[in-house]
VOBA-1610 file (N, C-alpha, C; in pm, whole numbers, padded with zeros to 5 digits, always signed):
BEGIN
Unk-01274-00483-00960Unk-01255-00378-00860Unk-01221-00247-00931Unk-01279-00136-00883Unk-01250-00004-00938Unk-01134+00058-00860Unk-01036+00110-00935Unk-00911+00157-00875Unk-00913+00308-00857Unk-00906+00353-00732Unk-00902+00496-00700Unk-00783+00526-00610Unk-00666+00474-00648Unk-00544+00500-00573Unk-00429+00533-00668Unk-00460+00615-00769Unk-00362+00649-00872Unk-00250+00737-00819Unk-00271+00810-00708Unk-00162+00891-00654Unk-00052+00804-00593Unk-00087+00679-00562Unk+00014+00584-00512Unk+00093+00527-00629Unk+00022+00476-00728Unk+00084+00428-00852Unk-00026+00408-00955Unk+00011+00412-01082Unk-00087+00400-01189Unk-00063+00274-01271Unk-00168+00220-01332Unk-00146+00109-01426Unk-00066+00160-01546Unk+00006+00070-01609Unk+00084+00105-01727Unk-00011+00136-01843Unk+00002+00254-01902Unk-00085+00288-02014Unk-00038+00218-02141Unk-00125+00212-02240Unk-00095+00135-02362Unk+00029+00187-02433Unk+00042+00319-02445Unk+00157+00374-02517Unk+00288+00340-02446Unk+00286+00341-02313Unk+00406+00306-02236Unk+00440+00159-02253Unk+00337+00074-02252Unk+00360-00070-02267Unk+00419-00101-02405Unk+00365-00036-02507Unk+00414-00058-02643Unk+00558-00009-02658Unk+00588+00108-02599Unk+00724+00162-02607Unk+00823+00073-02535Unk+00780+00020-02421Unk+00866-00070-02344Unk+00901-00195-02428Unk+00797-00256-02484Unk+00818-00376-02563Unk+00909-00352-02682Unk+00885-00242-02752Unk+00966-00209-02869Unk+01112-00182-02830Unk+01131-00114-02719Unk+01267-00078-02677Unk+01348-00200-02635Unk+01282-00296-02571Unk+01355-00415-02526Unk+01404-00498-02645Unk+01336-00485-02759Unk+01378-00558-02878Unk+01478-00479-02962Unk+01458-00347-02968Unk+01539-00265-03058Unk+01669-00217-02995Unk+01666-00186-02865Unk+01782-00127-02799Unk+01838-00224-02696Unk+01909-00323-02743Unk+01958-00429-02655Unk+02095-00396-02595Unk+02162-00296-02650Unk+02297-00266-02607Unk+02304-00176-02486Unk+02419-00178-02419Unk+02446-00086-02310Unk+02478+00051-02371Unk+02408+00157-02331Unk+02433+00288-02394Unk+02573+00342-02372Unk+02649+00283-02281Unk+02788+00326-02260Unk+02887+00248-02345Unk+02840+00145-02415Unk+02930+00063-02497Unk+02972+00138-02623Unk+03094+00112-02673Unk+03147+00189-02787Unk+03098+00143-02923Unk+03033+00026-02931Unk+02992-00025-03062Unk+02861+00040-03108Unk+02822+00008-03232Unk+02704+00072-03291Unk+02575+00037-03217Unk+02566-00085-03165Unk+02444-00123-03091Unk+02431-00040-02964Unk+02545-00017-02897Unk+02541+00069-02779Unk+02510+00213-02816Unk+02569+00260-02926Unk+02545+00397-02971Unk+02398+00419-03007Unk+02335+00315-03061Unk+02193+00326-03096Unk+02109+00348-02970Unk+02141+00276-02865Unk+02069+00294-02738Unk+02096+00432-02679Unk+02220+00478-02691Unk+02258+00611-02642Unk+02180+00721-02716Unk+02166+00707-02847Unk+02092+00806-02925Unk+01946+00810-02884Unk+01885+00694-02862Unk+01745+00690-02820Unk+01727+00758-02685Unk+01823+00736-02596Unk+01817+00797-02463Unk+01837+00948-02473Unk+01924+00992-02564Unk+01948+01135-02585Unk+01823+01203-02638Unk+01754+01137-02731Unk+01629+01193-02785Unk+01524+01205-02675Unk+01518+01106-02587Unk+01424+01111-02476Unk+01459+01226-02381Unk+01588+01247-02360Unk+01634+01356-02274Unk+01593+01491-02334Unk+01608+01504-02464Unk+01570+01628-02531Unk+01418+01651-02522Unk+01343+01542-02533Unk+01197+01553-02525Unk+01153+01599-02386Unk+01210+01540-02282Unk+01174+01580-02146Unk+01216+01724-02120Unk+01334+01761-02165Unk+01379+01899-02148Unk+01284+01996-02216Unk+01231+01957-02330Unk+01134+02041-02400Unk+01007+02061-02320Unk+00961+01956-02254Unk+00841+01968-02171Unk+00866+02056-02049Unk+00982+02040-01986Unk+01013+02114-01863Unk+01056+02258-01891Unk+01119+02279-02006Unk+01173+02410-02036Unk+01312+02429-01980Unk+01400+02335-02010Unk+01539+02344-01963Unk+01630+02281-02068Unk+01758+02277-02039Unk+01854+02214-02130Unk+01853+02062-02111Unk+01869+01985-02218Unk+01880+01839-02203Unk+01995+01798-02113Unk+02099+01881-02106Unk+02214+01850-02021Unk+02179+01858-01873Unk+02065+01918-01839Unk+02024+01930-01699Unk+01955+01804-01647Unk+01924+01709-01736Unk+01844+01592-01699Unk+01932+01475-01658Unk+01900+01416-01542Unk+01965+01293-01496Unk+01857+01186-01482Unk+01878+01071-01543Unk+01783+00960-01529Unk+01809+00888-01397Unk+01702+00855-01325Unk+01713+00787-01196Unk+01612+00673-01190Unk+01605+00607-01075Unk+01508+00498-01056Unk+01373+00549-01008Unk+01361+00679-00983Unk+01235+00734-00937Unk+01255+00858-00853Unk+01145+00916-00806Unk+01151+01043-00733Unk+01224+01028-00599Unk+01215+00913-00535Unk+01283+00895-00407Unk+01434+00900-00426Unk+01486+00831-00529Unk+01629+00839-00555Unk+01669+00981-00593Unk+01588+01047-00674Unk+01618+01184-00716Unk+01629+01275-00594Unk+01536+01260-00501Unk+01538+01342-00380Unk+01663+01315-00298Unk+01696+01189-00282Unk+01816+01154-00205Unk+01942+01210-00271Unk+01944+01213-00403Unk+02058+01270-00474Unk+02071+01419-00445Unk+01958+01490-00445Unk+01960+01634-00416Unk+02016+01661-00277Unk+01964+01591-00176Unk+02006+01616-00039Unk+02150+01570-00015Unk+02189+01458-00078Unk+02328+01413-00069Unk+02421+01518-00129Unk+02385+01569-00245Unk+02466+01672-00310Unk+02479+01795-00222Unk+02367+01841-00166Unk+02370+01961-00083Unk+02457+01940+00042Unk+02454+01818+00095Unk+02537+01788+00213Unk+02686+01801+00181Unk+02722+01783+00053Unk+02862+01794+00013Unk+02904+01938-00012Unk+02812+02022-00056Unk+02851+02155-00103Unk+02814+02270-00009Unk+02718+02249+00080Unk+02678+02359+00168Unk+02774+02373+00286Unk+02785+02493+00336Unk+02868+02517+00454Unk+02811+02444+00574Unk+02895+02418+00673Unk+02855+02337+00788Unk+02746+02395+00874Unk+02718+02525+00860Unk+02613+02586+00942Unk+02487+02618+00861Unk+02487+02587+00732Unk+02370+02617+00649Unk+02260+02514+00669Unk+02137+02561+00669Unk+02020+02475+00692Unk+01950+02442+00561Unk+01863+02341+00569Unk+01770+02309+00462Unk+01629+02330+00517Unk+01549+02407+00444Unk+01411+02433+00485Unk+01317+02357+00392Unk+01222+02286+00451Unk+01124+02211+00373Unk+00985+02241+00427Unk+00885+02228+00342Unk+00748+02249+00389Unk+00707+02132+00478Unk+00612+02157+00566Unk+00568+02055+00662Unk+00483+01947+00599Unk+00454+01958+00469Unk+00370+01857+00403Unk+00445+01784+00293Unk+00576+01788+00297Unk+00654+01721+00193Unk+00637+01569+00199Unk+00668+01504+00089Unk+00664+01358+00081Unk+00766+01300+00179Unk+00742+01181+00233Unk+00836+01119+00328Unk+00980+01112+00277Unk+01000+01095+00147Unk+01138+01086+00097Unk+01213+01217+00116Unk+01143+01329+00106Unk+01207+01459+00128Unk+01235+01479+00277Unk+01138+01444+00360Unk+01153+01461+00505Unk+01268+01376+00557Unk+01270+01248+00522Unk+01371+01158+00575Unk+01511+01187+00519Unk+01517+01224+00392Unk+01648+01260+00335Unk+01704+01383+00404Unk+01618+01480+00430Unk+01663+01602+00496Unk+01710+01572+00638Unk+01633+01493+00710Unk+01673+01458+00847Unk+01801+01377+00851Unk+01823+01295+00750Unk+01943+01212+00746Unk+02068+01294+00718Unk+02061+01382+00619Unk+02179+01457+00576Unk+02198+01588+00652Unk+02092+01639+00713Unk+02101+01767+00782Unk+02043+01756+00923Unk+02103+01670+01001Unk+02061+01651+01140Unk+02080+01784+01215Unk+01975+01830+01280Unk+01976+01956+01356Unk+02008+02077+01269Unk+02000+02058+01137Unk+02022+02172+01046Unk+01908+02182+00946Unk+01787+02159+00994Unk+01670+02167+00907Unk+01559+02243+00977Unk+01475+02304+00896Unk+01361+02380+00949Unk+01236+02342+00869Unk+01125+02330+00941Unk+00998+02296+00876Unk+00916+02422+00856Unk+00873+02445+00734Unk+00793+02563+00700Unk+00645+02531+00717Unk+00568+02615+00785Unk+00428+02585+00812Unk+00339+02602+00690Unk+00223+02537+00697Unk+00119+02554+00597Unk-00005+02611+00664Unk-00096+02662+00586Unk-00222+02714+00637Unk-00315+02597+00671Unk-00424+02622+00745Unk-00521+02515+00772Unk-00580+02454+00644Unk-00568+02527+00533Unk-00618+02475+00405Unk-00514+02390+00333Unk-00395+02376+00393Unk-00294+02289+00335Unk-00205+02352+00231Unk-00193+02486+00233Unk-00108+02558+00138Unk+00009+02620+00213Unk+00128+02614+00156Unk+00245+02675+00218Unk+00215+02818+00260Unk+00253+02853+00383Unk+00232+02987+00435Unk+00343+03078+00383Unk+00315+03151+00278Unk+00417+03235+00215Unk+00458+03351+00306Unk+00366+03403+00384Unk+00400+03512+00476Unk+00504+03465+00578Unk+00484+03343+00629Unk+00578+03288+00727Unk+00715+03267+00662Unk+00718+03224+00538Unk+00845+03204+00469Unk+00917+03337+00450Unk+00844+03440+00409Unk+00907+03571+00390Unk+00964+03625+00520Unk+00891+03606+00628Unk+00939+03653+00758Unk+01066+03578+00799Unk+01067+03448+00775Unk+01184+03367+00811Unk+01307+03411+00733Unk+01287+03448+00606Unk+01399+03489+00522Unk+01457+03625+00563Unk+01383+03702+00641Unk+01436+03828+00693Unk+01543+03804+00799Unk+01535+03687+00862Unk+01627+03655+00970Unk+01744+03567+00926Unk+01720+03483+00824Unk+01821+03384+00788Unk+01801+03337+00645Unk+01909+03299+00579Unk+01902+03242+00446Unk+01952+03097+00452Unk+01868+03000+00416Unk+01911+02859+00417Unk+01995+02826+00294Unk+02050+02706+00292Unk+02127+02660+00178Unk+02040+02597+00071Unk+01917+02562+00107Unk+01823+02501+00013Unk+01682+02514+00069Unk+01585+02540-00018Unk+01444+02537+00018Unk+01376+02433-00070Unk+01296+02345-00009Unk+01225+02240-00083Unk+01075+02252-00059Unk+01001+02273-00165Unk+00854+02280-00160Unk+00799+02203-00279Unk+00709+02110-00253Unk+00652+02028-00359Unk+00557+02109-00448Unk+00528+02057-00565Unk+00437+02124-00658Unk+00291+02095-00625Unk+00261+01970-00590Unk+00125+01931-00554Unk+00133+01824-00447Unk+00049+01837-00344Unk+00058+01742-00234Unk-00003+01608-00272Unk+00066+01501-00235Unk+00024+01367-00272Unk-00098+01318-00196Unk-00123+01373-00075Unk-00237+01327+00006Unk-00364+01406-00022Unk-00350+01538-00032Unk-00469+01622-00050Unk-00490+01665-00194Unk-00384+01659-00274Unk-00393+01707-00412Unk-00383+01858-00424Unk-00369+01930-00313Unk-00367+02075-00315Unk-00238+02126-00379Unk-00253+02219-00473Unk-00138+02275-00542Unk-00067+02375-00451Unk+00065+02371-00458Unk+00148+02459-00375Unk+00203+02574-00461Unk+00236+02687-00400Unk+00283+02804-00476Unk+00430+02792-00516Unk+00463+02685-00587Unk+00604+02660-00617Unk+00665+02769-00706Unk+00585+02828-00794Unk+00638+02934-00880Unk+00676+03057-00797Unk+00590+03090-00701Unk+00618+03204-00613Unk+00740+03177-00527Unk+00753+03053-00478Unk+00869+03016-00397Unk+00996+03023-00482Unk+00988+02974-00605Unk+01104+02977-00693Unk+01151+03120-00718Unk+01058+03209-00741Unk+01093+03349-00764Unk+01157+03410-00640Unk+01102+03377-00524Unk+01157+03427-00398Unk+01298+03375-00376Unk+01318+03247-00405Unk+01451+03187-00391Unk+01550+03251-00487Unk+01507+03278-00609Unk+01594+03342-00707Unk+01636+03481-00660Unk+01543+03555-00602Unk+01573+03688-00551Unk+01678+03684-00441Unk+01672+03579-00357Unk+01764+03566-00244Unk+01884+03477-00277Unk+01891+03429-00400Unk+02000+03341-00446Unk+02010+03215-00360Unk+01894+03154-00337Unk+01885+03029-00261Unk+01844+02917-00357Unk+01916+02807-00363Unk+01874+02695-00448Unk+01736+02645-00408Unk+01657+02609-00510Unk+01519+02564-00486Unk+01497+02426-00545Unk+01441+02336-00464Unk+01410+02200-00507Unk+01259+02179-00503Unk+01204+02134-00614Unk+01060+02110-00625Unk+01033+01963-00657Unk+00967+01895-00565Unk+00921+01758-00588Unk+00794+01767-00673Unk+00806+01730-00799Unk+00693+01742-00892Unk+00634+01606-00929Unk+00653+01507-00843Unk+00608+01371-00874Unk+00458+01365-00901Unk+00378+01441-00826Unk+00234+01436-00846Unk+00186+01534-00953Unk+00269+01631-00987Unk+00232+01733-01086Unk+00254+01682-01229Unk+00374+01631-01254Unk+00411+01590-01390Unk+00318+01478-01437Unk+00261+01497-01555Unk+00169+01398-01610Unk+00024+01421-01573Unk-00001+01512-01478Unk-00138+01551-01444Unk-00166+01696-01480Unk-00060+01778-01475Unk-00066+01918-01516Unk+00054+01944-01606Unk+00049+02049-01689Unk+00159+02074-01783Unk+00293+02091-01711Unk+00396+02029-01763Unk+00529+02038-01704Unk+00599+02169-01739Unk+00545+02243-01834Unk+00607+02366-01880Unk+00632+02462-01764Unk+00752+02514-01755Unk+00787+02610-01652Unk+00863+02552-01536Unk+00850+02422-01514Unk+00921+02360-01402Unk+01073+02368-01419Unk+01118+02382-01541Unk+01261+02385-01568Unk+01333+02504-01508Unk+01260+02607-01465Unk+01326+02723-01402Unk+01375+02689-01261Unk+01320+02584-01200Unk+01363+02543-01067Unk+01505+02486-01076Unk+01581+02498-00969Unk+01717+02443-00969Unk+01713+02291-00978Unk+01631+02230-00893Unk+01615+02086-00892Unk+01466+02052-00905Unk+01434+01953-00987Unk+01297+01904-01002Unk+01301+01752-01010Unk+01220+01685-00930Unk+01213+01539-00935Unk+01079+01493-00991Unk+01080+01377-01054Unk+00958+01318-01106Unk+00976+01170-01127Unk+00865+01097-01143Unk+00872+00952-01164Unk+00760+00906-01255Unk+00790+00803-01333Unk+00700+00757-01439Unk+00571+00697-01388Unk+00578+00626-01275Unk+00461+00546-01235Unk+00346+00627-01177Unk+00361+00760-01174Unk+00251+00844-01130Unk+00162+00889-01245Unk+00203+00860-01370Unk+00122+00906-01484Unk+00110+00802-01595Unk+00123+00675-01559Unk+00101+00569-01657Unk+00227+00508-01713Unk+00343+00549-01663Unk+00468+00487-01703Unk+00504+00373-01609Unk+00618+00309-01632Unk+00657+00195-01549Unk+00713+00238-01414Unk+00705+00149-01318Unk+00770+00171-01189Unk+00921+00155-01206Unk+00996+00223-01119Unk+01141+00205-01119Unk+01218+00294-01214Unk+01157+00403-01261Unk+01230+00496-01348Unk+01178+00637-01323Unk+01269+00733-01322Unk+01232+00872-01298Unk+01342+00963-01347Unk+01337+01087-01300Unk+01437+01184-01345Unk+01463+01289-01237Unk+01576+01356-01252Unk+01607+01474-01172Unk+01657+01581-01267Unk+01591+01696-01263Unk+01641+01813-01336Unk+01737+01885-01243Unk+01858+01910-01289Unk+01964+01971-01208Unk+01994+02113-01255Unk+02066+02190-01174Unk+02106+02325-01217Unk+02196+02317-01339Unk+02190+02418-01427Unk+02272+02415-01549Unk+02420+02437-01524Unk+02454+02496-01410Unk+02594+02526-01381Unk+02643+02451-01258Unk+02765+02406-01262Unk+02825+02339-01148Unk+02804+02189-01149Unk+02894+02118-01082Unk+02886+01972-01075Unk+02782+01929-00973Unk+02723+01812-00995Unk+02632+01750-00898Unk+02704+01628-00842Unk+02714+01621-00711Unk+02789+01514-00646Unk+02705+01386-00643Unk+02751+01285-00712Unk+02676+01160-00725Unk+02665+01088-00591Unk+02548+01033-00566Unk+02529+00949-00448Unk+02571+00806-00478Unk+02538+00759-00598Unk+02580+00627-00644Unk+02714+00639-00713Unk+02812+00562-00669Unk+02945+00571-00728Unk+02973+00445-00809Unk+03059+00461-00906Unk+03092+00350-00995Unk+03137+00406-01128Unk+03056+00388-01231Unk+03088+00441-01363Unk+03060+00589-01374Unk+03083+00643-01493Unk+03066+00787-01517Unk+02940+00818-01595Unk+02839+00732-01583Unk+02715+00757-01655Unk+02650+00888-01608Unk+02563+00942-01693Unk+02491+01066-01662Unk+02585+01181-01624Unk+02693+01192-01702Unk+02793+01297-01681Unk+02851+01293-01540Unk+02862+01172-01485Unk+02921+01156-01352Unk+02828+01189-01238Unk+02699+01211-01268Unk+02604+01252-01164Unk+02526+01134-01105Unk+02529+01021-01175Unk+02455+00903-01127Unk+02514+00779-01192Unk+02590+00702-01116Unk+02653+00582-01171Unk+02550+00472-01194Unk+02580+00384-01288Unk+02493+00270-01315Unk+02436+00275-01455Unk+02419+00159-01516Unk+02363+00150-01651Unk+02221+00202-01652Unk+02191+00290-01745Unk+02058+00350-01752Unk+01953+00248-01800Unk+01832+00268-01755Unk+01719+00184-01789Unk+01656+00238-01918Unk+01714+00203-02031Unk+01673+00260-02158Unk+01526+00232-02188Unk+01484+00107-02173Unk+01344+00072-02201Unk+01250+00148-02108Unk+01287+00158-01981Unk+01204+00231-01885Unk+01195+00378-01920Unk+01306+00437-01960Unk+01308+00578-01996Unk+01219+00605-02117Unk+01230+00522-02220Unk+01149+00540-02340Unk+01001+00516-02311Unk+00974+00420-02223Unk+00835+00394-02182Unk+00779+00514-02106Unk+00858+00569-02015Unk+00816+00686-01939Unk+00784+00803-02032Unk+00871+00826-02129Unk+00849+00940-02217Unk+00730+00919-02310Unk+00701+00795-02346Unk+00581+00768-02425Unk+00457+00803-02346Unk+00457+00767-02218Unk+00343+00800-02131Unk+00331+00950-02113Unk+00442+01017-02089Unk+00437+01162-02066Unk+00393+01237-02192Unk+00440+01192-02308Unk+00396+01253-02433Unk+00245+01241-02449Unk+00191+01125-02414Unk+00046+01105-02423Unk-00027+01198-02325Unk+00023+01209-02203Unk-00043+01293-02102Unk-00036+01441-02139Unk+00079+01484-02191Unk+00091+01624-02230Unk-00004+01656-02346Unk-00024+01560-02435Unk-00119+01578-02545Unk-00262+01588-02492Unk-00295+01504-02395Unk-00428+01510-02335Unk-00450+01642-02261Unk-00347+01690-02193Unk-00358+01818-02124Unk-00382+01931-02223Unk-00314+01926-02336Unk-00329+02030-02437Unk-00469+02030-02498Unk-00534+01914-02497Unk-00668+01903-02555Unk-00777+01959-02465Unk-00743+01986-02339Unk-00842+02041-02246Unk-00935+01940-02184Unk-00902+01812-02192Unk-00993+01708-02142Unk-01001+01702-01990Unk-00907+01767-01921Unk-00909+01760-01775Unk-01028+01833-01715Unk-01083+01931-01787Unk-01198+02004-01734Unk-01317+01910-01711Unk-01339+01820-01806Unk-01448+01724-01792Unk-01421+01629-01677Unk-01296+01583-01665Unk-01261+01491-01558Unk-01273+01558-01421Unk-01237+01684-01416Unk-01250+01758-01290Unk-01397+01773-01252Unk-01482+01790-01351Unk-01626+01800-01325Unk-01680+01670-01266Unk-01630+01556-01312Unk-01673+01428-01255Unk-01632+01419-01108Unk-01509+01464-01080Unk-01460+01463-00942Unk-01545+01555-00854Unk-01578+01673-00907Unk-01658+01769-00830Unk-01798+01716-00804Unk-01855+01646-00900Unk-01988+01587-00881Unk-01984+01481-00770Unk-01876+01406-00766Unk-01856+01308-00658Unk-01855+01377-00523Unk-01781+01487-00514Unk-01772+01562-00388Unk-01909+01612-00344Unk-01984+01667-00437Unk-02115+01724-00405Unk-02214+01617-00360Unk-02190+01493-00399Unk-02285+01386-00368Unk-02249+01307-00242Unk-02132+01335-00183Unk-02093+01265-00061Unk-02183+01306+00055Unk-02219+01209+00135Unk-02307+01234+00251Unk-02223+01236+00379Unk-02232+01346+00453Unk-02166+01355+00583Unk-02016+01363+00579Unk-01960+01410+00469Unk-01814+01417+00454Unk-01766+01561+00459Unk-01644+01581+00506Unk-01578+01712+00505Unk-01457+01703+00413Unk-01452+01789+00312Unk-01343+01788+00216Unk-01228+01872+00270Unk-01110+01814+00277Unk-00994+01886+00327Unk-00944+01986+00224Unk-00914+02107+00271Unk-00868+02211+00180Unk-00975+02256+00084Unk-01100+02250+00128Unk-01212+02287+00041Unk-01194+02429-00010Unk-01215+02446-00138Unk-01201+02577-00200Unk-01063+02605-00257Unk-00964+02524-00222Unk-00829+02542-00274Unk-00813+02473-00410Unk-00726+02528-00491Unk-00698+02467-00622Unk-00622+02338-00598Unk-00665+02232-00661Unk-00605+02102-00639Unk-00594+02025-00770Unk-00524+01912-00766Unk-00519+01823-00881Unk-00660+01780-00918Unk-00685+01767-01046Unk-00819+01734-01094Unk-00864+01594-01055Unk-00771+01511-01011Unk-00803+01370-00987Unk-00818+01334-00840Unk-00795+01430-00747Unk-00777+01395-00607Unk-00882+01456-00514Unk-00929+01374-00419Unk-01016+01419-00310Unk-00966+01357-00181Unk-00946+01440-00080Unk-00913+01391+00054Unk-01029+01431+00144Unk-01097+01332+00199Unk-01221+01359+00271Unk-01220+01299+00411Unk-01270+01377+00505Unk-01291+01329+00642Unk-01430+01269+00645Unk-01436+01137+00664Unk-01562+01064+00651Unk-01620+01030+00788Unk-01748+01007+00796Unk-01810+00970+00924Unk-01764+00832+00971Unk-01784+00803+01098Unk-01741+00674+01153Unk-01632+00696+01255Unk-01556+00590+01284Unk-01456+00602+01389Unk-01315+00562+01348Unk-01295+00516+01223Unk-01161+00472+01185Unk-01151+00463+01034Unk-01047+00525+00979Unk-01032+00522+00833Unk-01002+00382+00780Unk-00931+00300+00861Unk-00900+00166+00813Unk-01026+00084+00794Unk-01125+00110+00877Unk-01254+00043+00855Unk-01312+00084+00720Unk-01293+00212+00687Unk-01340+00260+00557Unk-01267+00189+00442Unk-01137+00182+00453Unk-01059+00120+00345Unk-01097-00026+00328Unk-01111-00098+00438Unk-01146-00240+00433Unk-01286-00259+00375Unk-01382-00178+00423Unk-01519-00194+00375Unk-01533-00157+00228Unk-01464-00052+00187Unk-01471-00014+00046Unk-01400-00117-00041Unk-01293-00177+00012Unk-01224-00283-00061Unk-01319-00401-00084Unk-01393-00437+00020Unk-01489-00547+00007Unk-01602-00512-00090Unk-01632-00381-00098Unk-01738-00337-00187Unk-01688-00321-00331Unk-01555-00339-00353Unk-01504-00334-00489Unk-01435-00205-00527Unk-01385-00129-00425Unk-01317-00003-00453Unk-01182+00002-00381Unk-01075+00029-00456Unk-00941+00043-00397Unk-00915+00190-00372Unk-00908+00228-00243Unk-00880+00366-00204Unk-00763+00365-00106Unk-00726+00484-00057Unk-00607+00494+00027Unk-00632+00580+00149Unk-00545+00562+00251Unk-00550+00647+00369Unk-00453+00763+00357Unk-00373+00769+00251Unk-00276+00877+00235Unk-00158+00830+00155Unk-00039+00877+00189Unk+00082+00841+00116Unk+00112+00693+00127Unk+00136+00627+00013Unk+00172+00485+00015Unk+00303+00462+00086Unk+00393+00564+00082Unk+00523+00551+00148Unk+00513+00566+00299Unk+00395+00603+00349Unk+00376+00614+00493Unk+00289+00503+00548Unk+00244+00411+00462Unk+00155+00305+00506Unk+00223+00218+00610Unk+00144+00171+00706Unk+00197+00085+00810Unk+00237+00161+00934Unk+00244+00296+00925Unk+00278+00375+01042Unk+00155+00395+01130Unk+00175+00388+01261Unk+00064+00405+01353Unk+00033+00552+01379Unk+00129+00640+01357Unk+00108+00781+01382Unk+00022+00842+01272Unk-00054+00948+01305Unk-00137+01014+01204Unk-00051+01076+01094Unk-00111+01102+00980Unk-00042+01163+00869Unk+00018+01298+00909Unk+00147+01318+00876Unk+00211+01447+00906Unk+00147+01561+00828Unk+00090+01529+00712Unk+00023+01631+00632Unk-00100+01682+00705Unk-00180+01591+00759Unk-00301+01629+00830Unk-00268+01702+00959Unk-00162+01657+01028Unk-00120+01724+01150Unk-00075+01868+01120Unk-00004+01885+01009Unk+00042+02019+00970Unk-00074+02112+00939Unk-00185+02057+00894Unk-00304+02135+00864Unk-00389+02162+00988Unk-00344+02109+01102Unk-00415+02134+01227Unk-00535+02045+01250Unk-00540+01932+01181Unk-00652+01840+01198Unk-00627+01751+01319Unk-00725+01742+01407Unk-00712+01664+01531Unk-00689+01516+01499Unk-00614+01448+01587Unk-00581+01307+01565Unk-00706+01222+01546Unk-00808+01248+01627Unk-00929+01166+01616Unk-01000+01188+01483Unk-00983+01306+01425Unk-01040+01331+01293Unk-00950+01276+01183Unk-00818+01288+01202Unk-00724+01238+01102Unk-00742+01089+01078Unk-00789+01017+01181Unk-00810+00873+01169Unk-00928+00838+01080Unk-00999+00940+01032Unk-01115+00914+00945Unk-01099+00976+00807Unk-00976+01011+00772Unk-00952+01073+00640Unk-00914+00966+00539Unk-00981+00969+00424Unk-00955+00875+00316Unk-00927+00954+00188Unk-00830+00907+00111Unk-00796+00973-00016Unk-00851+00893-00133Unk-00914+00964-00226Unk-00961+00907-00351Unk-00884+00974-00464Unk-00818+00896-00548Unk-00743+00954-00659Unk-00765+00873-00786Unk-00815+00940-00887Unk-00848+00875-01014Unk-00732+00883-01111Unk-00751+00824-01228Unk-00650+00828-01333Unk-00707+00881-01462Unk-00623+00888-01564Unk-00667+00940-01693Unk-00776+00853-01755Unk-00774+00724-01725Unk-00871+00635-01787Unk-00997+00616-01703Unk-01003+00675-01584Unk-01121+00664-01498Unk-01240+00733-01566Unk-01357+00671-01559Unk-01476+00724-01628Unk-01572+00792-01530Unk-01666+00867-01587Unk-01770+00930-01506Unk-01853+00825-01434Unk-01879+00714-01502Unk-01958+00606-01441Unk-01887+00547-01320Unk-01755+00539-01325Unk-01680+00485-01212Unk-01685+00580-01092Unk-01676+00711-01117Unk-01694+00808-01008Unk-01834+00796-00947Unk-01933+00776-01030Unk-02070+00763-00981Unk-02087+00636-00898Unk-02024+00528-00943Unk-02029+00404-00867Unk-01959+00421-00733Unk-01848+00495-00732Unk-01775+00518-00608Unk-01859+00594-00507Unk-01926+00699-00548Unk-02004+00777-00451Unk-02118+00694-00395Unk-02176+00607-00477Unk-02282+00518-00425Unk-02222+00423-00322Unk-02103+00372-00350Unk-02039+00282-00256Unk-02002+00350-00125Unk-01947+00471-00134Unk-01907+00544-00012Unk-02031+00577+00071Unk-02135+00624+00009Unk-02256+00659+00085Unk-02322+00535+00146Unk-02312+00422+00077Unk-02366+00298+00133Unk-02288+00257+00256Unk-02155+00263+00249Unk-02073+00229+00365Unk-02098+00326+00479Unk-02118+00454+00448Unk-02148+00553+00551Unk-02274+00516+00628Unk-02373+00465+00554Unk-02497+00422+00618Unk-02474+00301+00709Unk-02386+00211+00668Unk-02356+00092+00749Unk-02281+00128+00876Unk-02196+00235+00869Unk-02117+00274+00984Unk-02190+00370+01078Unk-02305+00418+01035Unk-02380+00515+01115Unk-02430+00452+01245
//
């Protein structure tokens, strides 16, 4: 079966697998233990922290290791709930990942605002500027790249606007990191990411925090991560994640994504009877969200699965819900059309031949559903 659901999770890449295996043998101690074996694990984790900080462009002291982007997001919103005044709001874009939406609704009941996007799926910056003329929130959260459409968001512009108004800014970079250069993300107050979106292991991620002030831990217990996240760190997972990220950053520097993007574009041009969401917008090189012919996207997923292709209907964290995708609704797509949207997302190891096989499969299924 050909796998085109990398935005949900990716297979473990070779460098990550090797790093994991080596770490489980070499770093057996608890990094908080006072003996030399524990200190050895602590040093390895510190080096990984310095490496990630170098990619992001921030201080190593700003990095907190977590179990993934969902935990990182919950930590941000939990922290804000402790430090913001009782009348301050949190503003998030209408296309944020479910973990951002649900965390905001949980910690800021009736104190949250949804920022609109354009029909092309990009944050409406004019609407944000107008809103800021009337009120200043305690936090603004806008993702770097949308997980369903792949469309890049103006996070740099939002960060600059937040800095001008002295508003903390949180950027969910789970889909960006490992697909596009991480350089520059460190200027954001908070940045979340996770290993399994770019070839690292599941169950490990990070949160970049502001350089000044304490972060209120959501998990309580020990004083790990400078008191910002209790619990023994996943040393092997962290080293595996950084091995994967180092490989991806090297590939990005080589310029190989241009060729991969061309394969994706050729796939788009060869689709029969499909409408590409956010057509013309800058997006991740690996992602296509398409409104396909027929009457139900689940029929598409099932038929393509039988034909040997693993694809998705959208966010894996929203699977099983009967309601249409909130991302598609925010873009103004009618419910009857949203039911026919399928996401295709490739990985670093996906080949041109696999994209070509996919388009043949999609067009064949389209003919069967006609």
